[in-house]
C-alpha positions as CSV (number, residue, x, y, z in Angstrom):
1,M,-29.9,-98.8,-59.4
2,L,-33.4,-98.6,-60.8
3,E,-36.2,-97.0,-58.8
4,S,-39.5,-98.6,-58.2
5,G,-41.7,-98.4,-61.3
6,E,-38.8,-98.1,-63.7
7,V,-39.0,-101.8,-64.6
8,R,-42.2,-103.2,-66.1
9,Q,-43.0,-106.7,-67.3
10,E,-45.7,-108.0,-69.7
11,V,-46.7,-111.7,-69.9
12,S,-48.9,-113.0,-72.6
13,V,-50.6,-116.4,-72.2
14,G,-52.5,-118.5,-74.7
15,P,-56.0,-119.8,-74.4
16,D,-54.7,-122.9,-72.7
17,L,-52.8,-120.7,-70.1
18,R,-49.3,-121.4,-71.5
19,I,-46.9,-118.6,-71.3
20,E,-46.2,-117.5,-74.9
21,H,-44.4,-114.2,-74.6
22,V,-42.7,-112.2,-71.9
23,R,-41.4,-108.6,-72.3
24,R,-39.5,-106.5,-69.8
25,F,-39.1,-102.8,-70.1
26,R,-36.6,-100.5,-68.3
27,R,-37.6,-96.9,-68.1
28,D,-40.3,-97.7,-70.8
29,A,-37.7,-98.8,-73.3
30,P,-37.6,-102.5,-74.4
31,W,-35.0,-104.3,-72.2
32,W,-35.6,-108.0,-73.3
33,E,-38.3,-110.3,-74.6
34,V,-38.8,-114.0,-74.9
35,S,-41.2,-115.9,-77.1
36,L,-42.1,-119.6,-76.5
37,D,-43.9,-121.7,-79.1
38,D,-44.2,-125.1,-80.8
39,F,-45.2,-126.8,-77.5
40,D,-44.8,-130.6,-76.9
41,D,-46.6,-132.4,-74.2
42,A,-44.8,-135.8,-74.6
43,S,-43.4,-135.5,-71.1
44,G,-46.8,-134.7,-69.5
45,Q,-45.8,-131.1,-69.3
46,Q,-46.1,-128.4,-71.9
47,M,-42.5,-128.0,-73.1
48,P,-41.7,-125.3,-75.7
49,R,-39.6,-126.6,-78.6
50,R,-38.8,-123.1,-79.8
51,L,-37.5,-120.2,-77.8
52,R,-36.6,-116.7,-79.1
53,L,-34.7,-114.2,-76.9
54,S,-34.1,-110.7,-77.9
55,A,-32.3,-107.9,-76.0
56,P,-32.3,-105.0,-78.4
57,A,-30.0,-102.6,-76.5
58,E,-27.3,-105.2,-76.3
59,K,-27.9,-106.3,-79.9
60,I,-28.5,-109.9,-78.7
61,Q,-30.8,-112.3,-80.6
62,V,-31.1,-116.0,-79.8
63,D,-33.3,-118.5,-81.7
64,L,-33.2,-121.9,-80.1
65,Q,-35.0,-124.9,-81.6
66,L,-35.1,-128.2,-79.6
67,K,-35.1,-131.2,-81.9
68,E,-34.3,-134.2,-79.7
69,R,-35.8,-134.4,-76.2
70,V,-35.3,-137.2,-73.7
71,W,-37.5,-137.4,-70.7
72,G,-36.6,-139.0,-67.3
73,K,-32.8,-139.3,-67.8
74,P,-30.2,-137.1,-66.2
75,T,-28.5,-134.6,-68.5
76,S,-24.8,-134.9,-69.1
77,P,-22.9,-131.8,-67.8
78,A,-21.1,-131.8,-71.2
79,A,-24.4,-130.8,-72.8
80,F,-23.9,-127.3,-71.3
81,H,-20.2,-126.8,-72.0
82,L,-19.8,-123.9,-74.4
83,T,-16.6,-123.3,-76.3
84,P,-16.0,-119.7,-77.0
85,P,-15.5,-118.7,-80.7
86,Q,-11.9,-118.5,-81.8
87,G,-10.4,-115.0,-81.0
88,V,-12.9,-114.1,-78.3
89,K,-11.4,-112.9,-75.0
90,V,-12.7,-114.9,-72.0
91,V,-13.0,-113.0,-68.7
92,E,-13.6,-115.0,-65.6
93,V,-16.1,-113.5,-63.1
94,E,-17.2,-114.5,-59.7
């Protein structure tokens, strides 16, 4: 368990007050960071089309680019179904 003060977060906003970058540190070491850019306001909200996530200690790096966006319609649950890569052991957790 982390003590108070061992976790610190930095948030960077652009001139239009959009969140562009969030970094979290654990014991002053980088824990994870997220960058948001290429914003689209077609829905009436500032929606980032590009998201970059990095967790250096876990060697995780994700670069997500949204290409097709549909506003005002429910999302199919199948859109979030992920099939694990072949040969990867799946462990169920509660």
